[in-house]
C-alpha positions in Angstrom: -48.6 63.5 -83.0 -50.0 64.0 -79.5 -51.2 67.4 -78.4 -48.8 69.6 -76.5 -51.3 70.2 -73.7 -54.3 68.3 -72.5 -56.3 69.3 -69.4 -59.0 66.8 -68.8 -61.8 66.7 -66.2 -60.4 69.5 -64.1 -62.3 70.3 -60.9 -61.5 73.1 -58.4 -63.4 74.5 -55.4 -62.6 77.5 -53.3 -64.2 77.5 -49.8 -66.6 74.8 -51.0 -67.8 76.8 -54.1 -67.0 75.2 -57.5 -64.8 77.3 -59.8 -64.2 74.5 -62.3 -66.4 71.5 -63.0 -64.9 68.9 -65.4 -63.3 71.6 -67.5 -61.3 70.6 -70.6 -58.5 72.3 -72.6 -56.5 70.9 -75.5 -53.8 72.8 -77.3 -52.0 71.4 -80.3 -48.3 71.9 -81.1 -47.7 75.1 -83.0 -51.2 76.3 -82.4 -52.6 79.7 -81.3 -55.6 78.7 -79.1 -58.1 81.2 -77.8 -59.5 80.8 -74.3 -62.6 82.9 -73.7 -65.5 83.4 -71.4 -67.2 86.0 -69.2 -66.0 87.0 -65.7 -66.2 83.9 -63.4 -66.2 81.5 -66.4 -63.1 79.7 -65.1 -60.4 80.9 -67.5 -58.1 82.3 -64.8 -58.6 79.2 -62.6 -57.6 76.9 -65.5 -54.4 79.0 -66.2 -53.5 79.1 -62.5 -53.9 75.3 -62.2 -51.8 74.8 -65.3 -49.0 77.0 -64.1 -48.9 75.7 -60.6 -50.4 78.7 -58.8 -53.4 76.5 -57.6 -53.6 72.7 -57.2 -56.5 71.0 -58.9 -59.0 68.9 -56.9 -59.5 66.4 -59.7 -58.6 65.7 -63.3 -55.3 65.2 -65.2 -52.8 67.4 -67.0 -50.6 66.1 -69.8 -47.8 68.4 -71.1 -45.5 67.4 -73.9 -46.4 63.8 -73.4 -45.9 63.7 -69.6 -48.4 63.8 -66.7 -47.7 66.9 -64.7 -48.8 68.8 -61.6 -46.6 71.8 -61.1 -46.1 73.0 -57.6 -45.2 76.6 -58.6 -45.1 78.9 -61.5 -41.3 78.7 -61.5 -41.5 74.9 -61.9 -44.0 75.3 -64.8 -41.6 77.9 -66.4 -38.7 75.5 -66.1 -40.8 72.9 -67.9 -41.5 75.2 -70.8 -44.6 77.2 -69.9 -44.2 81.0 -69.8 -47.1 83.2 -68.8 -47.7 86.9 -69.5 -50.3 88.3 -67.1 -52.6 91.3 -67.8 -51.2 93.0 -64.7 -47.6 93.7 -65.6 -45.6 91.4 -63.2 -42.1 92.9 -63.3 -39.7 94.8 -61.1 -40.1 98.5 -62.0 -36.9 99.7 -60.1 -34.7 97.3 -62.0 -33.4 97.8 -65.5 -35.0 96.5 -68.7 -32.2 93.9 -69.0 -32.6 92.7 -65.4 -36.3 92.3 -65.9 -35.9 90.3 -69.2 -33.1 88.1 -67.8 -34.4 87.7 -64.2 -34.2 84.0 -63.2 -31.9 83.0 -66.1 -29.0 85.4 -65.8 -25.9 84.7 -67.9 -22.6 84.2 -66.1 -19.0 84.2 -67.2 -16.2 83.0 -64.8 -18.8 83.1 -62.0 -19.7 86.7 -62.6 -22.8 88.2 -64.3 -22.1 88.7 -68.0 -23.8 92.0 -68.5 -22.6 92.5 -72.1 -24.3 89.2 -73.1 -27.5 90.0 -71.2 -27.8 93.5 -72.6 -27.3 92.1 -76.1 -30.0 89.5 -75.6 -32.4 92.1 -74.2 -31.9 94.3 -77.2 -32.3 91.4 -79.6 -35.6 90.3 -78.0 -37.0 93.8 -78.0 -35.9 94.3 -81.6 -38.5 91.6 -82.5 -41.1 94.1 -81.4 -39.4 97.0 -83.1 -38.7 98.4 -79.7 -35.5 100.4 -79.4 -34.9 101.6 -75.8 -31.9 101.9 -73.4 -31.9 98.5 -71.7 -29.7 99.9 -69.0 -32.4 102.2 -67.6 -35.0 101.4 -65.0 -38.2 99.9 -66.4 -40.3 102.4 -64.5 -39.2 105.3 -66.7 -40.9 103.8 -69.8 -44.6 103.9 -70.6 -47.0 101.0 -69.9 -46.9 99.8 -73.5 -43.1 99.4 -73.4 -43.4 97.6 -70.1 -45.9 95.2 -71.6 -43.5 94.5 -74.4 -40.7 93.8 -71.9 -43.0 91.3 -70.2 -43.6 89.6 -73.4 -39.9 89.6 -74.4 -39.1 88.1 -71.0 -41.6 85.2 -71.6 -40.3 84.5 -75.1 -36.7 84.6 -73.7 -37.3 81.4 -71.7 -37.6 79.5 -75.0 -40.9 78.2 -73.9 -42.9 75.4 -75.6 -46.2 77.1 -74.6 -46.8 80.8 -74.0 -49.9 81.9 -72.1 -51.0 85.4 -72.9 -53.7 86.8 -70.6 -55.1 90.0 -72.2 -51.7 90.9 -73.6 -53.0 93.9 -75.7 -54.8 95.7 -72.8 -52.0 98.3 -72.7 -51.1 98.5 -76.4 -52.1 100.8 -79.2 -53.1 99.5 -82.6 -49.6 99.6 -84.1 -48.2 97.7 -81.1 -51.0 95.1 -81.3 -50.0 94.4 -84.9 -46.4 94.0 -83.9 -47.4 91.6 -81.2 -49.5 89.6 -83.6 -46.4 89.3 -85.9 -44.4 87.9 -83.0 -47.2 85.4 -82.2 -47.1 84.3 -85.8 -43.3 83.9 -85.6 -43.8 81.8 -82.5 -46.3 79.6 -84.2 -44.0 79.2 -87.3 -41.2 78.0 -85.0 -43.5 75.4 -83.3 -44.3 77.3 -80.1 -48.0 77.1 -79.0 -49.9 80.1 -77.6 -52.9 80.3 -75.3 -54.5 83.6 -76.1 -57.0 85.1 -73.6 -58.8 88.1 -74.8 -62.3 89.7 -74.7 -61.7 91.4 -78.1 -63.4 89.3 -80.7 -61.5 91.0 -83.6 -58.2 89.9 -82.1 -59.3 86.3 -81.8 -60.2 86.1 -85.5 -57.0 87.9 -86.5 -54.5 85.5 -84.8 -56.2 82.3 -83.3 -56.6 78.9 -84.9 -59.1 77.4 -82.5 -61.2 78.5 -79.5 -62.3 77.0 -76.2 -65.3 78.7 -74.7 -65.9 78.4 -70.9 -69.0 79.2 -68.9 -69.7 78.7 -65.2 -66.6 76.6 -64.7 -67.2 74.3 -67.6 -65.9 74.0 -71.2 -69.0 74.5 -73.3 -67.5 74.7 -76.8 -64.3 73.9 -78.7 -64.1 74.7 -82.4 -62.0 76.2 -85.2 -62.2 80.0 -85.3 -63.2 80.0 -89.0 -66.3 77.8 -88.2 -67.8 80.2 -85.7 -69.4 83.6 -86.3 -69.0 86.4 -83.8 -72.6 85.9 -82.8 -72.0 82.2 -82.2 -69.1 83.2 -79.8 -71.2 85.7 -77.9 -74.2 83.4 -77.5 -71.9 80.6 -76.4 -70.2 82.8 -73.7 -73.5 84.1 -72.4 -75.4 80.8 -72.6 -78.4 82.2 -74.4 -80.2 80.7 -77.4 -80.3 82.6 -80.7 -84.1 82.6 -80.6 -85.5 86.0 -79.7 -86.9 86.2 -76.2 -90.4 87.7 -76.2 -90.7 90.8 -74.1 -93.7 92.5 -72.6 -94.6 95.8 -74.3 -92.5 98.6 -73.0 -93.2 102.3 -72.6 -90.9 104.4 -74.6 -88.5 106.3 -72.5 -89.0 110.1 -72.2 -87.0 112.2 -74.5 -86.0 115.8 -74.6 -88.5 116.2 -77.4 -91.2 115.4 -74.8 -90.0 118.3 -72.7 -88.1 116.2 -70.2 -84.4 116.7 -69.9 -82.3 113.7 -68.8 -80.8 113.7 -65.3 -77.6 112.3 -66.8 -76.3 112.9 -70.3 -72.9 111.5 -71.5 -71.6 112.5 -74.9 -68.5 111.3 -76.8 -66.8 110.2 -73.6 -63.2 108.9 -73.8 -61.2 107.5 -70.8 -57.8 106.0 -71.3 -57.7 103.0 -73.6 -60.9 101.3 -72.6 -63.4 104.1 -73.4 -63.1 105.8 -76.8 -66.5 107.2 -77.8 -69.3 106.4 -75.4 -72.6 108.2 -75.3 -75.8 107.5 -73.2 -78.4 109.2 -71.1 -80.7 108.4 -68.1 -84.0 110.1 -67.2 -85.5 110.2 -63.8 -87.7 107.2 -63.2 -85.9 105.2 -65.9 -83.7 102.1 -65.7 -81.0 102.2 -68.4 -78.8 99.2 -69.1 -75.2 99.3 -70.2 -74.5 96.0 -72.1 -71.3 94.7 -73.6 -68.8 92.0 -73.2 -66.0 92.1 -70.6 -63.7 95.0 -71.6 -66.3 96.9 -73.6 -65.8 100.0 -71.3 -69.0 99.7 -69.2 -67.5 100.1 -65.7 -64.9 102.6 -66.8 -67.7 104.8 -68.2 -69.7 104.6 -65.0 -66.6 105.4 -62.9 -66.1 108.5 -65.0 -69.7 109.6 -64.3 -69.0 109.0 -60.6 -65.7 111.1 -60.7 -63.5 108.1 -60.0 -62.0 108.2 -63.5 -60.8 111.4 -65.2 -62.2 111.7 -68.8 -59.8 112.5 -71.6 -62.6 114.1 -73.7 -66.3 114.3 -74.0 -69.0 115.8 -71.7 -70.8 114.5 -68.7 -73.9 116.6 -67.8 -75.6 115.7 -64.5 -78.7 117.6 -63.2 -78.0 120.4 -65.8 -74.4 120.9 -64.8 -71.7 120.1 -67.4 -68.4 118.4 -66.3 -69.0 119.5 -62.7 -68.0 116.2 -61.0 -64.2 115.8 -60.6 -64.2 113.3 -57.7 -66.6 110.8 -56.0 -67.1 113.3 -53.2 -68.6 115.7 -55.8 -70.8 113.0 -57.1 -72.1 112.1 -53.7 -72.9 115.7 -52.9 -74.6 116.1 -56.3 -76.8 113.1 -55.7 -75.1 110.1 -57.3 -74.8 106.7 -55.6 -72.5 103.9 -56.8 -72.7 100.2 -56.0 -69.4 98.7 -57.1 -69.0 95.5 -59.0 -66.8 94.0 -56.3 -69.1 93.9 -53.2 -66.6 92.3 -50.9 -63.5 94.4 -51.9 -65.0 97.8 -52.7 -68.4 97.7 -51.0 -68.8 96.3 -47.6 -66.5 96.7 -44.6 -66.8 93.1 -43.3 -65.9 93.6 -39.7 -68.3 96.6 -39.2 -71.9 96.2 -38.4 -75.0 96.5 -40.6 -75.6 99.9 -39.1 -72.1 101.2 -39.7 -72.0 100.0 -43.3 -75.5 101.4 -44.0 -74.8 104.9 -42.7 -71.2 105.2 -44.0 -71.9 107.7 -46.8 -74.4 109.6 -44.6 -72.0 110.0 -41.7 -71.0 113.6 -42.4 -74.7 114.5 -42.1 -75.2 112.5 -38.9 -72.3 114.1 -37.1 -72.2 117.5 -35.5 -68.8 118.7 -34.1 -67.6 115.1 -34.3 -70.5 113.6 -32.4 -72.8 111.2 -34.2 -76.6 111.6 -33.7 -77.2 108.0 -32.5 -81.0 108.4 -32.3 -81.3 109.6 -35.9 -78.8 106.9 -37.0 -80.8 104.1 -35.5 -84.1 105.6 -36.9 -82.7 105.6 -40.4 -81.2 102.1 -40.2 -84.3 100.6 -38.8 -86.4 102.2 -41.5 -84.2 100.9 -44.3 -83.9 97.4 -42.8 -87.7 97.2 -42.8 -88.1 98.9 -46.2 -85.6 96.7 -48.1 -86.4 93.5 -46.1 -82.8 93.1 -44.9 -82.6 89.8 -43.0 -80.3 90.2 -40.1 -80.4 89.6 -36.3 -80.2 93.3 -35.8 -78.4 96.5 -36.8 -75.3 95.6 -34.8 -74.8 92.2 -36.5 -71.5 92.2 -38.5 -72.3 92.5 -42.2 -69.9 89.6 -43.2 -72.3 87.2 -41.4 -75.1 88.2 -43.8 -75.9 86.4 -47.1 -74.7 88.0 -50.3 -78.2 89.2 -51.2 -78.6 90.9 -47.9 -75.2 92.5 -48.1 -76.2 93.9 -51.4 -79.4 95.3 -49.9 -77.3 97.1 -47.2 -75.2 98.7 -50.0 -78.4 99.8 -51.8 -79.7 101.2 -48.5 -76.4 103.1 -48.0 -77.2 105.2 -51.1 -80.9 105.3 -50.8 -80.7 107.0 -47.4 -78.9 109.8 -49.2 -82.0 110.5 -51.4 -79.9 110.3 -54.7 -81.1 111.4 -58.1 -79.1 108.7 -59.9 -78.0 105.3 -58.7 -75.3 103.4 -60.6 -75.4 99.6 -60.1 -72.4 97.6 -61.4 -73.3 93.9 -61.4 -76.0 94.3 -58.7 -76.8 90.6 -58.5 -73.4 89.0 -58.9 -72.7 86.2 -56.4 -76.2 86.0 -54.9 -78.7 83.2 -55.2 -81.7 83.2 -57.6 -84.3 84.2 -55.0 -82.2 87.1 -53.8 -81.7 88.2 -57.4 -85.4 88.4 -58.0 -85.8 90.5 -54.8 -83.0 92.9 -55.8 -84.4 93.4 -59.4 -87.9 93.9 -58.0 -86.5 96.5 -55.6 -84.7 98.3 -58.4 -87.9 98.5 -60.4 -89.8 99.8 -57.4 -87.1 102.5 -56.9 -87.3 103.6 -60.5 -91.1 103.8 -60.2 -90.6 106.3 -57.4 -88.6 108.6 -59.7 -85.0 107.4 -59.2 -82.8 107.3 -62.3 -80.9 104.0 -62.5 -77.9 103.1 -64.6 -77.4 99.3 -64.5 -74.5 97.3 -65.7 -74.9 93.5 -65.8 -73.1 90.7 -67.6 -76.3 88.6 -67.4 -78.1 89.5 -70.5 -81.4 88.1 -69.4 -81.2 90.3 -66.3 -80.5 93.6 -68.1 -83.1 92.9 -70.8 -85.7 92.1 -68.1 -85.0 95.2 -66.0 -84.1 98.0 -68.4 -86.5 100.1 -70.5 -83.6 101.2 -72.6 -80.2 99.6 -73.3 -77.0 101.2 -74.7 -74.7 98.5 -76.1 -70.9 99.1 -75.8 -68.3 97.3 -77.9 -64.5 98.0 -77.7 -65.0 101.3 -76.0 -67.7 102.6 -78.4 -71.5 102.9 -78.1 -72.7 100.8 -81.0 -76.4 100.7 -80.4 -79.3 102.3 -78.4 -82.2 99.9 -78.0 -85.6 100.9 -76.9 -89.1 99.4 -76.8 -89.6 96.3 -78.9 -85.9 96.4 -79.9 -84.9 95.5 -76.3 -84.4 91.7 -76.9 -81.6 89.4 -76.1 -80.9 88.7 -79.8 -80.7 92.3 -80.7 -78.3 93.0 -77.8 -76.2 90.0 -78.7 -76.1 91.1 -82.4 -74.8 94.5 -81.4 -72.3 93.1 -79.0 -70.9 90.8 -81.7 -70.9 93.1 -84.6 -71.8 96.6 -83.7 -73.1 97.0 -87.2 -75.8 98.9 -89.0 -78.5 96.3 -88.5 -78.3 96.7 -84.8 -78.7 100.4 -85.2 -81.6 100.0 -87.6 -83.4 97.7 -85.1 -82.8 100.3 -82.4 -84.0 103.2 -84.6 -80.8 105.1 -83.8 
């Protein structure tokens, strides 16, 4: 029998930049198929092309024996493809029943048959052991219930294929097990499931086969039981299993050497993403936070910066415990933060290089509402020269600069504040190879001048090259601390895949 879904040779470009290059995806009937890869690998683009959100540039899609190219998600849904997105895509002010039955309302004598729809909503939710008042607005229920409602809505369409994009992100362990039971029910009834998740344990618990994507290409397709966790991690990251030789490293200073860390995080818990994270950074040290997508790296850094409120644990910065409640506190204390999303959360595209560079410093440059233009120009000129920012001048709009030069402006924004700690979340994402080398060289130079650096990067080679110490996170837990000769790509990958005792032994934790 032919597969339910075949996507072959799929190409897609956005503004001339390739997002998919000859990508492949094949899903059998009654199969639970994992689709995995790091950020930017192409998973979301494949799903959006399948469901009609984007149009492909090349390739073919066969669904249930027919060549298809859906013009909208609604058309895909009518054909038998239901999608459950990570961000809950429902109408919070409407009732549970209205959300579940939206777009396929039951009618009797031309009028809405509320009794039948309420009964169907209750029956669908009963499959998840959820007993709620379906007449009430969805917004009164917690996120986990809302997620279950979204799943119930997708199942209610009697789909042939259900796409689940990180469906467990809002669920606790009991709810995850209930969801897995429903997935097994769907499989037993002949429905196929595409399961997108960064949690390896979930993939092995429920999936039959896996497609791994990297850099817009399909790089591996295999049965789950034929791949180890380490195989999956190395396939996603594109690194060989052989250990990469490293130059000898100086051991980081410890409290036993009489040097207290500038930052110490102990047993941090934040929401569902961070459960027990501990790490520390000394002045003049580059510390890497490694882990797969969803491991809790960014959430931990945001908690340090005061942008996320911890549920438990301690954050000690410059000798003061739990003193940072907001980003404004962090800035005053001497913490800078370069966000993962440079375009959305970093630069202000229509403002000049000068305005972007001095944004955080503005309160110090202004007296009685008047900006000291002479001092502002002096600071901007100094940092343009110091960081080698290539621009026509301080008044050039930052959106006209290359990605690497935009990143240098953001680094300069914090360096002009004389910080004690600089948090860098994916500092080289979206910039070319030459600019990456410049940024990494600059980071090392800054650490050499005494700045503490906490660096998050999905590029394993990059974090291993830059950091003198690496803390590995997995599913919201710190599973290894690697120093000296233990800072190798293989050791990091082993901890990311397993988080087991061998990684800890290698790291001398």
